PDB file as gemmi writes it, atoms N, CA and C in Angstrom:
CRYST1    1.000    1.000    1.000  90.00  90.00  90.00 P 1                      
ATOM      1  N   UNK A   1     154.938 205.694  98.007  1.00  0.00           N  
ATOM      2  CA  UNK A   1     156.057 205.831  98.943  1.00  0.00           C  
ATOM      3  C   UNK A   1     156.778 204.484  98.980  1.00  0.00           C  
ATOM      4  N   UNK A   2     157.830 203.754  98.887  1.00  0.00           N  
ATOM      5  CA  UNK A   2     158.538 203.824  99.255  1.00  0.00           C  
ATOM      6  C   UNK A   2     159.106 203.685 100.385  1.00  0.00           C  
ATOM      7  N   UNK A   3     159.572 201.848 101.262  1.00  0.00           N  
ATOM      8  CA  UNK A   3     160.082 202.480 102.334  1.00  0.00           C  
ATOM      9  C   UNK A   3     161.383 200.923 102.404  1.00  0.00           C  
ATOM     10  N   UNK A   4     162.495 201.594 103.043  1.00  0.00           N  
ATOM     11  CA  UNK A   4     163.623 200.979 102.864  1.00  0.00           C  
ATOM     12  C   UNK A   4     162.871 199.745 104.203  1.00  0.00           C  
ATOM     13  N   UNK A   5     163.937 198.363 103.980  1.00  0.00           N  
ATOM     14  CA  UNK A   5     163.477 197.284 104.045  1.00  0.00           C  
ATOM     15  C   UNK A   5     164.458 197.056 105.190  1.00  0.00           C  
ATOM     16  N   UNK A   6     164.575 196.768 106.394  1.00  0.00           N  
ATOM     17  CA  UNK A   6     165.084 196.427 107.608  1.00  0.00           C  
ATOM     18  C   UNK A   6     166.678 195.553 107.560  1.00  0.00           C  
ATOM     19  N   UNK A   7     167.097 195.940 107.490  1.00  0.00           N  
ATOM     20  CA  UNK A   7     168.608 195.321 107.524  1.00  0.00           C  
ATOM     21  C   UNK A   7     168.142 193.973 108.285  1.00  0.00           C  
ATOM     22  N   UNK A   8     168.536 192.517 107.023  1.00  0.00           N  
ATOM     23  CA  UNK A   8     169.160 191.221 108.112  1.00  0.00           C  
ATOM     24  C   UNK A   8     169.522 191.470 109.074  1.00  0.00           C  
ATOM     25  N   UNK A   9     168.684 190.558 110.136  1.00  0.00           N  
ATOM     26  CA  UNK A   9     169.684 190.275 111.523  1.00  0.00           C  
ATOM     27  C   UNK A   9     170.584 188.860 111.373  1.00  0.00           C  
ATOM     28  N   UNK A  10     171.402 188.836 112.277  1.00  0.00           N  
ATOM     29  CA  UNK A  10     172.442 187.902 111.617  1.00  0.00           C  
ATOM     30  C   UNK A  10     171.963 187.253 113.146  1.00  0.00           C  
ATOM     31  N   UNK A  11     171.921 186.103 112.144  1.00  0.00           N  
ATOM     32  CA  UNK A  11     171.568 184.940 113.517  1.00  0.00           C  
ATOM     33  C   UNK A  11     172.927 184.083 113.756  1.00  0.00           C  
ATOM     34  N   UNK A  12     173.054 183.707 115.306  1.00  0.00           N  
ATOM     35  CA  UNK A  12     174.484 182.951 115.204  1.00  0.00           C  
ATOM     36  C   UNK A  12     174.344 182.570 116.341  1.00  0.00           C  
ATOM     37  N   UNK A  13     174.935 181.573 117.383  1.00  0.00           N  
ATOM     38  CA  UNK A  13     175.956 181.380 118.785  1.00  0.00           C  
ATOM     39  C   UNK A  13     176.062 182.788 118.660  1.00  0.00           C  
ATOM     40  N   UNK A  14     175.478 182.658 120.549  1.00  0.00           N  
ATOM     41  CA  UNK A  14     175.367 183.597 120.651  1.00  0.00           C  
ATOM     42  C   UNK A  14     177.259 183.982 121.891  1.00  0.00           C  
ATOM     43  N   UNK A  15     176.732 182.280 122.685  1.00  0.00           N  
ATOM     44  CA  UNK A  15     178.431 182.333 123.208  1.00  0.00           C  
ATOM     45  C   UNK A  15     179.134 181.510 122.537  1.00  0.00           C  
ATOM     46  N   UNK A  16     180.550 181.342 122.757  1.00  0.00           N  
ATOM     47  CA  UNK A  16     181.149 180.066 122.923  1.00  0.00           C  
ATOM     48  C   UNK A  16     180.836 179.114 123.462  1.00  0.00           C  
ATOM     49  N   UNK A  17     179.950 179.538 124.221  1.00  0.00           N  
ATOM     50  CA  UNK A  17     179.508 177.980 124.812  1.00  0.00           C  
ATOM     51  C   UNK A  17     178.518 177.587 123.519  1.00  0.00           C  
ATOM     52  N   UNK A  18     177.746 178.236 123.468  1.00  0.00           N  
ATOM     53  CA  UNK A  18     176.373 177.822 122.420  1.00  0.00           C  
ATOM     54  C   UNK A  18     177.002 177.306 121.429  1.00  0.00           C  
ATOM     55  N   UNK A  19     177.777 177.609 120.850  1.00  0.00           N  
ATOM     56  CA  UNK A  19     178.871 177.432 119.523  1.00  0.00           C  
ATOM     57  C   UNK A  19     178.932 175.953 119.860  1.00  0.00           C  
ATOM     58  N   UNK A  20     179.791 176.242 120.946  1.00  0.00           N  
ATOM     59  CA  UNK A  20     180.485 174.738 121.427  1.00  0.00           C  
ATOM     60  C   UNK A  20     179.760 173.238 121.299  1.00  0.00           C  
ATOM     61  N   UNK A  21     178.700 173.461 122.234  1.00  0.00           N  
ATOM     62  CA  UNK A  21     177.194 172.841 121.755  1.00  0.00           C  
ATOM     63  C   UNK A  21     176.705 172.886 120.499  1.00  0.00           C  
ATOM     64  N   UNK A  22     176.655 173.582 120.265  1.00  0.00           N  
ATOM     65  CA  UNK A  22     175.914 172.744 118.691  1.00  0.00           C  
ATOM     66  C   UNK A  22     177.196 172.323 117.295  1.00  0.00           C  
ATOM     67  N   UNK A  23     178.437 172.776 117.826  1.00  0.00           N  
ATOM     68  CA  UNK A  23     179.619 171.881 117.285  1.00  0.00           C  
ATOM     69  C   UNK A  23     179.633 170.261 117.386  1.00  0.00           C  
ATOM     70  N   UNK A  24     179.588 170.080 119.195  1.00  0.00           N  
ATOM     71  CA  UNK A  24     179.613 169.339 119.498  1.00  0.00           C  
ATOM     72  C   UNK A  24     178.485 168.051 119.213  1.00  0.00           C  
ATOM     73  N   UNK A  25     177.143 168.684 118.569  1.00  0.00           N  
ATOM     74  CA  UNK A  25     176.640 167.918 118.635  1.00  0.00           C  
ATOM     75  C   UNK A  25     176.369 167.499 117.374  1.00  0.00           C  
ATOM     76  N   UNK A  26     177.193 168.494 116.056  1.00  0.00           N  
ATOM     77  CA  UNK A  26     177.353 168.418 114.938  1.00  0.00           C  
ATOM     78  C   UNK A  26     177.837 167.242 114.610  1.00  0.00           C  
ATOM     79  N   UNK A  27     179.203 167.330 115.864  1.00  0.00           N  
ATOM     80  CA  UNK A  27     180.180 166.540 115.154  1.00  0.00           C  
ATOM     81  C   UNK A  27     179.670 164.913 115.569  1.00  0.00           C  
ATOM     82  N   UNK A  28     179.412 164.991 116.622  1.00  0.00           N  
ATOM     83  CA  UNK A  28     178.638 163.759 117.020  1.00  0.00           C  
ATOM     84  C   UNK A  28     177.611 162.552 116.506  1.00  0.00           C  
ATOM     85  N   UNK A  29     176.555 163.573 115.405  1.00  0.00           N  
ATOM     86  CA  UNK A  29     175.753 163.261 114.366  1.00  0.00           C  
ATOM     87  C   UNK A  29     176.615 162.688 113.083  1.00  0.00           C  
ATOM     88  N   UNK A  30     177.312 164.208 113.160  1.00  0.00           N  
ATOM     89  CA  UNK A  30     178.824 162.885 111.554  1.00  0.00           C  
ATOM     90  C   UNK A  30     179.308 162.197 112.188  1.00  0.00           C  
ATOM     91  N   UNK A  31     180.085 161.732 113.059  1.00  0.00           N  
ATOM     92  CA  UNK A  31     180.083 159.900 113.713  1.00  0.00           C  
ATOM     93  C   UNK A  31     179.652 159.152 113.726  1.00  0.00           C  
ATOM     94  N   UNK A  32     178.267 159.389 113.971  1.00  0.00           N  
ATOM     95  CA  UNK A  32     177.279 158.014 113.790  1.00  0.00           C  
ATOM     96  C   UNK A  32     177.337 158.247 112.281  1.00  0.00           C  
ATOM     97  N   UNK A  33     176.994 158.806 111.445  1.00  0.00           N  
ATOM     98  CA  UNK A  33     176.498 158.363 110.496  1.00  0.00           C  
ATOM     99  C   UNK A  33     177.851 157.474 109.354  1.00  0.00           C  
ATOM    100  N   UNK A  34     178.885 158.296 109.800  1.00  0.00           N  
ATOM    101  CA  UNK A  34     179.361 157.586 109.308  1.00  0.00           C  
ATOM    102  C   UNK A  34     180.406 156.514 109.736  1.00  0.00           C  
ATOM    103  N   UNK A  35     179.827 156.207 110.748  1.00  0.00           N  
ATOM    104  CA  UNK A  35     180.075 154.510 111.572  1.00  0.00           C  
ATOM    105  C   UNK A  35     178.794 153.652 110.683  1.00  0.00           C  
ATOM    106  N   UNK A  36     177.918 153.995 110.353  1.00  0.00           N  
ATOM    107  CA  UNK A  36     176.308 153.562 109.823  1.00  0.00           C  
ATOM    108  C   UNK A  36     177.499 152.693 108.722  1.00  0.00           C  
ATOM    109  N   UNK A  37     177.769 154.372 107.835  1.00  0.00           N  
ATOM    110  CA  UNK A  37     178.514 153.920 106.482  1.00  0.00           C  
ATOM    111  C   UNK A  37     179.333 152.539 106.648  1.00  0.00           C  
ATOM    112  N   UNK A  38     180.383 153.283 107.582  1.00  0.00           N  
ATOM    113  CA  UNK A  38     181.272 152.289 107.455  1.00  0.00           C  
ATOM    114  C   UNK A  38     181.180 150.582 107.657  1.00  0.00           C  
ATOM    115  N   UNK A  39     179.741 150.668 108.210  1.00  0.00           N  
ATOM    116  CA  UNK A  39     179.478 149.077 108.770  1.00  0.00           C  
ATOM    117  C   UNK A  39     178.526 148.346 108.118  1.00  0.00           C  
ATOM    118  N   UNK A  40     177.971 149.584 107.049  1.00  0.00           N  
ATOM    119  CA  UNK A  40     177.003 148.450 105.976  1.00  0.00           C  
ATOM    120  C   UNK A  40     178.267 148.680 104.411  1.00  0.00           C  
ATOM    121  N   UNK A  41     178.849 150.156 104.095  1.00  0.00           N  
ATOM    122  CA  UNK A  41     179.700 149.973 103.046  1.00  0.00           C  
ATOM    123  C   UNK A  41     181.238 148.709 102.791  1.00  0.00           C  
ATOM    124  N   UNK A  42     182.253 149.157 104.289  1.00  0.00           N  
ATOM    125  CA  UNK A  42     183.478 148.604 103.953  1.00  0.00           C  
ATOM    126  C   UNK A  42     182.716 147.050 105.412  1.00  0.00           C  
ATOM    127  N   UNK A  43     181.907 146.988 106.404  1.00  0.00           N  
ATOM    128  CA  UNK A  43     181.750 145.518 106.723  1.00  0.00           C  
ATOM    129  C   UNK A  43     180.758 144.537 106.238  1.00  0.00           C  
ATOM    130  N   UNK A  44     179.465 145.471 106.019  1.00  0.00           N  
ATOM    131  CA  UNK A  44     178.423 144.459 105.048  1.00  0.00           C  
ATOM    132  C   UNK A  44     178.798 143.686 104.121  1.00  0.00           C  
ATOM    133  N   UNK A  45     178.884 144.793 103.383  1.00  0.00           N  
ATOM    134  CA  UNK A  45     179.562 144.626 101.405  1.00  0.00           C  
ATOM    135  C   UNK A  45     181.553 144.384 101.359  1.00  0.00           C  
ATOM    136  N   UNK A  46     181.857 143.882 102.689  1.00  0.00           N  
ATOM    137  CA  UNK A  46     183.155 143.153 102.199  1.00  0.00           C  
ATOM    138  C   UNK A  46     183.443 142.364 103.293  1.00  0.00           C  
ATOM    139  N   UNK A  47     184.134 142.899 104.363  1.00  0.00           N  
ATOM    140  CA  UNK A  47     184.525 141.720 105.745  1.00  0.00           C  
ATOM    141  C   UNK A  47     183.451 141.157 105.536  1.00  0.00           C  
ATOM    142  N   UNK A  48     182.303 140.840 105.952  1.00  0.00           N  
ATOM    143  CA  UNK A  48     181.003 140.450 106.343  1.00  0.00           C  
ATOM    144  C   UNK A  48     180.389 139.253 105.049  1.00  0.00           C  
ATOM    145  N   UNK A  49     180.544 139.981 104.380  1.00  0.00           N  
ATOM    146  CA  UNK A  49     180.084 139.536 103.175  1.00  0.00           C  
ATOM    147  C   UNK A  49     180.379 137.873 102.446  1.00  0.00           C  
ATOM    148  N   UNK A  50     181.315 136.681 102.952  1.00  0.00           N  
ATOM    149  CA  UNK A  50     181.234 135.907 102.757  1.00  0.00           C  
ATOM    150  C   UNK A  50     180.379 135.395 103.634  1.00  0.00           C  
ATOM    151  N   UNK A  51     180.441 135.645 105.133  1.00  0.00           N  
ATOM    152  CA  UNK A  51     178.741 135.312 106.166  1.00  0.00           C  
ATOM    153  C   UNK A  51     177.480 136.137 105.284  1.00  0.00           C  
ATOM    154  N   UNK A  52     177.242 136.819 105.215  1.00  0.00           N  
ATOM    155  CA  UNK A  52     176.646 137.568 104.665  1.00  0.00           C  
ATOM    156  C   UNK A  52     175.323 136.530 103.141  1.00  0.00           C  
ATOM    157  N   UNK A  53     176.826 136.206 102.718  1.00  0.00           N  
ATOM    158  CA  UNK A  53     175.929 134.765 101.316  1.00  0.00           C  
ATOM    159  C   UNK A  53     175.417 134.399 101.526  1.00  0.00           C  
ATOM    160  N   UNK A  54     175.740 133.353 102.881  1.00  0.00           N  
ATOM    161  CA  UNK A  54     174.561 132.510 103.266  1.00  0.00           C  
ATOM    162  C   UNK A  54     173.162 132.640 103.396  1.00  0.00           C  
ATOM    163  N   UNK A  55     173.177 133.782 103.271  1.00  0.00           N  
ATOM    164  CA  UNK A  55     171.450 134.333 103.018  1.00  0.00           C  
ATOM    165  C   UNK A  55     171.287 135.551 102.498  1.00  0.00           C  
ATOM    166  N   UNK A  56     169.662 134.347 101.446  1.00  0.00           N  
ATOM    167  CA  UNK A  56     169.985 135.200 100.660  1.00  0.00           C  
ATOM    168  C   UNK A  56     168.706 136.472 100.097  1.00  0.00           C  
ATOM    169  N   UNK A  57     168.387 136.914  99.547  1.00  0.00           N  
ATOM    170  CA  UNK A  57     166.954 137.670  99.563  1.00  0.00           C  
ATOM    171  C   UNK A  57     166.319 137.287  98.793  1.00  0.00           C  
ATOM    172  N   UNK A  58     164.835 137.157  99.398  1.00  0.00           N  
ATOM    173  CA  UNK A  58     163.418 136.412  99.401  1.00  0.00           C  
ATOM    174  C   UNK A  58     163.168 137.529  97.827  1.00  0.00           C  
ATOM    175  N   UNK A  59     162.787 136.153  96.752  1.00  0.00           N  
ATOM    176  CA  UNK A  59     162.009 136.631  95.295  1.00  0.00           C  
ATOM    177  C   UNK A  59     163.117 136.966  94.494  1.00  0.00           C  
ATOM    178  N   UNK A  60     164.637 137.257  94.860  1.00  0.00           N  
ATOM    179  CA  UNK A  60     165.755 136.988  94.158  1.00  0.00           C  
ATOM    180  C   UNK A  60     166.672 136.130  94.078  1.00  0.00           C  
ATOM    181  N   UNK A  61     167.235 135.717  94.742  1.00  0.00           N  
ATOM    182  CA  UNK A  61     167.863 134.677  94.984  1.00  0.00           C  
ATOM    183  C   UNK A  61     169.535 134.997  95.186  1.00  0.00           C  
ATOM    184  N   UNK A  62     169.774 136.648  95.329  1.00  0.00           N  
ATOM    185  CA  UNK A  62     170.545 136.670  95.047  1.00  0.00           C  
ATOM    186  C   UNK A  62     171.319 136.871  96.795  1.00  0.00           C  
ATOM    187  N   UNK A  63     172.713 136.844  96.978  1.00  0.00           N  
ATOM    188  CA  UNK A  63     172.683 136.628  98.136  1.00  0.00           C  
ATOM    189  C   UNK A  63     172.560 138.021  99.006  1.00  0.00           C  
ATOM    190  N   UNK A  64     172.802 137.807 100.253  1.00  0.00           N  
ATOM    191  CA  UNK A  64     172.992 139.288 100.729  1.00  0.00           C  
ATOM    192  C   UNK A  64     174.093 139.926 100.652  1.00  0.00           C  
ATOM    193  N   UNK A  65     175.681 139.096 100.979  1.00  0.00           N  
ATOM    194  CA  UNK A  65     176.663 140.188 100.804  1.00  0.00           C  
ATOM    195  C   UNK A  65     176.936 140.622  99.755  1.00  0.00           C  
ATOM    196  N   UNK A  66     176.980 139.701  98.439  1.00  0.00           N  
ATOM    197  CA  UNK A  66     176.702 140.281  97.039  1.00  0.00           C  
ATOM    198  C   UNK A  66     175.876 142.080  97.008  1.00  0.00           C  
ATOM    199  N   UNK A  67     174.794 141.179  97.310  1.00  0.00           N  
ATOM    200  CA  UNK A  67     173.428 142.912  97.166  1.00  0.00           C  
ATOM    201  C   UNK A  67     174.281 143.607  97.615  1.00  0.00           C  
ATOM    202  N   UNK A  68     174.580 143.731  98.760  1.00  0.00           N  
ATOM    203  CA  UNK A  68     175.349 145.730 100.112  1.00  0.00           C  
ATOM    204  C   UNK A  68     176.912 145.492  99.669  1.00  0.00           C  
ATOM    205  N   UNK A  69     177.350 144.821  98.793  1.00  0.00           N  
ATOM    206  CA  UNK A  69     178.596 145.338  98.023  1.00  0.00           C  
ATOM    207  C   UNK A  69     178.080 145.799  96.665  1.00  0.00           C  
ATOM    208  N   UNK A  70     176.910 145.562  96.194  1.00  0.00           N  
ATOM    209  CA  UNK A  70     176.841 146.050  94.910  1.00  0.00           C  
ATOM    210  C   UNK A  70     176.005 146.937  94.891  1.00  0.00           C  
ATOM    211  N   UNK A  71     174.394 147.071  95.614  1.00  0.00           N  
ATOM    212  CA  UNK A  71     173.846 147.519  95.709  1.00  0.00           C  
ATOM    213  C   UNK A  71     173.360 148.320  97.399  1.00  0.00           C  
ATOM    214  N   UNK A  72     172.632 148.153  97.738  1.00  0.00           N  
ATOM    215  CA  UNK A  72     173.249 147.902  98.998  1.00  0.00           C  
ATOM    216  C   UNK A  72     173.569 149.094 100.699  1.00  0.00           C  
ATOM    217  N   UNK A  73     174.570 148.814  99.486  1.00  0.00           N  
ATOM    218  CA  UNK A  73     175.683 150.377 100.590  1.00  0.00           C  
ATOM    219  C   UNK A  73     174.953 151.335 100.125  1.00  0.00           C  
ATOM    220  N   UNK A  74     174.529 151.623  98.733  1.00  0.00           N  
ATOM    221  CA  UNK A  74     174.425 152.767  97.652  1.00  0.00           C  
ATOM    222  C   UNK A  74     173.127 152.595  98.150  1.00  0.00           C  
ATOM    223  N   UNK A  75     172.136 152.720  98.253  1.00  0.00           N  
ATOM    224  CA  UNK A  75     171.064 152.534  98.759  1.00  0.00           C  
ATOM    225  C   UNK A  75     171.153 153.176 100.193  1.00  0.00           C  
ATOM    226  N   UNK A  76     171.630 152.653 101.088  1.00  0.00           N  
ATOM    227  CA  UNK A  76     171.816 153.171 102.579  1.00  0.00           C  
ATOM    228  C   UNK A  76     172.413 154.863 102.151  1.00  0.00           C  
ATOM    229  N   UNK A  77     173.895 154.937 102.150  1.00  0.00           N  
ATOM    230  CA  UNK A  77     174.375 156.134 101.742  1.00  0.00           C  
ATOM    231  C   UNK A  77     173.338 156.781 101.231  1.00  0.00           C  
ATOM    232  N   UNK A  78     172.244 157.307 100.792  1.00  0.00           N  
ATOM    233  CA  UNK A  78     171.652 157.937  99.913  1.00  0.00           C  
ATOM    234  C   UNK A  78     170.775 158.132 100.943  1.00  0.00           C  
ATOM    235  N   UNK A  79     170.011 157.766 101.798  1.00  0.00           N  
ATOM    236  CA  UNK A  79     169.005 157.549 102.730  1.00  0.00           C  
ATOM    237  C   UNK A  79     170.317 158.047 104.408  1.00  0.00           C  
ATOM    238  N   UNK A  80     171.331 157.391 103.326  1.00  0.00           N  
ATOM    239  CA  UNK A  80     172.002 159.058 105.058  1.00  0.00           C  
ATOM    240  C   UNK A  80     171.354 160.263 105.185  1.00  0.00           C  
ATOM    241  N   UNK A  81     171.927 160.310 103.437  1.00  0.00           N  
ATOM    242  CA  UNK A  81     172.157 162.291 102.822  1.00  0.00           C  
ATOM    243  C   UNK A  81     170.867 162.676 103.310  1.00  0.00           C  
ATOM    244  N   UNK A  82     169.603 162.160 103.481  1.00  0.00           N  
ATOM    245  CA  UNK A  82     168.586 162.467 103.660  1.00  0.00           C  
ATOM    246  C   UNK A  82     168.028 162.844 104.606  1.00  0.00           C  
ATOM    247  N   UNK A  83     168.692 162.463 105.765  1.00  0.00           N  
ATOM    248  CA  UNK A  83     168.525 161.710 106.764  1.00  0.00           C  
ATOM    249  C   UNK A  83     169.880 162.872 107.814  1.00  0.00           C  
ATOM    250  N   UNK A  84     170.499 162.593 107.343  1.00  0.00           N  
ATOM    251  CA  UNK A  84     171.709 163.921 107.921  1.00  0.00           C  
ATOM    252  C   UNK A  84     171.100 164.909 107.198  1.00  0.00           C  
ATOM    253  N   UNK A  85     170.411 165.524 107.070  1.00  0.00           N  
ATOM    254  CA  UNK A  85     170.226 167.107 106.461  1.00  0.00           C  
ATOM    255  C   UNK A  85     168.863 167.278 106.568  1.00  0.00           C  
ATOM    256  N   UNK A  86     167.783 166.579 107.322  1.00  0.00           N  
ATOM    257  CA  UNK A  86     166.603 166.856 107.727  1.00  0.00           C  
ATOM    258  C   UNK A  86     167.274 167.048 109.393  1.00  0.00           C  
ATOM    259  N   UNK A  87     168.416 166.132 109.692  1.00  0.00           N  
ATOM    260  CA  UNK A  87     168.475 166.186 111.030  1.00  0.00           C  
ATOM    261  C   UNK A  87     169.245 167.380 111.642  1.00  0.00           C  
ATOM    262  N   UNK A  88     170.185 168.073 110.415  1.00  0.00           N  
ATOM    263  CA  UNK A  88     170.995 169.239 110.743  1.00  0.00           C  
ATOM    264  C   UNK A  88     169.969 170.457 110.633  1.00  0.00           C  
ATOM    265  N   UNK A  89     169.096 170.679 109.522  1.00  0.00           N  
ATOM    266  CA  UNK A  89     168.260 171.314 109.927  1.00  0.00           C  
ATOM    267  C   UNK A  89     167.291 171.779 111.229  1.00  0.00           C  
ATOM    268  N   UNK A  90     167.126 170.466 111.363  1.00  0.00           N  
ATOM    269  CA  UNK A  90     166.117 170.858 112.875  1.00  0.00           C  
ATOM    270  C   UNK A  90     167.602 171.010 113.823  1.00  0.00           C  
ATOM    271  N   UNK A  91     168.636 170.248 113.946  1.00  0.00           N  
ATOM    272  CA  UNK A  91     169.750 170.899 114.604  1.00  0.00           C  
ATOM    273  C   UNK A  91     170.254 172.934 114.686  1.00  0.00           C  
ATOM    274  N   UNK A  92     169.995 173.009 112.719  1.00  0.00           N  
ATOM    275  CA  UNK A  92     170.111 174.251 113.166  1.00  0.00           C  
ATOM    276  C   UNK A  92     169.433 175.548 113.199  1.00  0.00           C  
ATOM    277  N   UNK A  93     167.592 174.181 113.221  1.00  0.00           N  
ATOM    278  CA  UNK A  93     166.702 175.310 114.178  1.00  0.00           C  
ATOM    279  C   UNK A  93     167.046 175.525 115.317  1.00  0.00           C  
ATOM    280  N   UNK A  94     167.177 174.449 116.115  1.00  0.00           N  
ATOM    281  CA  UNK A  94     167.267 174.185 117.760  1.00  0.00           C  
ATOM    282  C   UNK A  94     168.426 175.021 117.846  1.00  0.00           C  
ATOM    283  N   UNK A  95     169.237 175.507 117.393  1.00  0.00           N  
ATOM    284  CA  UNK A  95     170.588 176.319 118.005  1.00  0.00           C  
ATOM    285  C   UNK A  95     170.724 177.801 117.323  1.00  0.00           C  
ATOM    286  N   UNK A  96     169.409 177.948 116.428  1.00  0.00           N  
ATOM    287  CA  UNK A  96     168.564 179.347 115.673  1.00  0.00           C  
ATOM    288  C   UNK A  96     170.399 179.565 114.912  1.00  0.00           C  
ATOM    289  N   UNK A  97     170.200 178.660 113.702  1.00  0.00           N  
ATOM    290  CA  UNK A  97     172.133 179.211 113.259  1.00  0.00           C  
ATOM    291  C   UNK A  97     171.109 178.917 111.617  1.00  0.00           C  
ATOM    292  N   UNK A  98     169.908 178.458 111.974  1.00  0.00           N  
ATOM    293  CA  UNK A  98     169.470 178.233 110.404  1.00  0.00           C  
ATOM    294  C   UNK A  98     168.961 179.121 109.288  1.00  0.00           C  
ATOM    295  N   UNK A  99     168.770 179.017 107.746  1.00  0.00           N  
ATOM    296  CA  UNK A  99     168.258 180.198 107.100  1.00  0.00           C  
ATOM    297  C   UNK A  99     167.196 180.716 106.773  1.00  0.00           C  
ATOM    298  N   UNK A 100     166.751 181.205 106.774  1.00  0.00           N  
ATOM    299  CA  UNK A 100     165.268 181.451 106.161  1.00  0.00           C  
ATOM    300  C   UNK A 100     165.013 180.880 104.800  1.00  0.00           C  
TER     301      UNK A 100                                                      
END                                                                             
């Protein structure tokens, strides 16, 4: 004998205040990550590249400004993606809007 499965419970913000706090935290996190991305890619890779070129990466001889412009900003961007996904999953669980 088969039983019908229970209907899915819809999760989500329960009040406007709850939703507002969730989106405020979400946007704050997004703005922090965008600021870090801008500092690393535009700042270190373009604006301060000449100053950073005075520093070389040990063992390679590559100037630091060149490294940020060519590879460093990409590495930081990939790390930011994983950190953002991890932190958003935590935030979703905290506000009970996570996926099962």
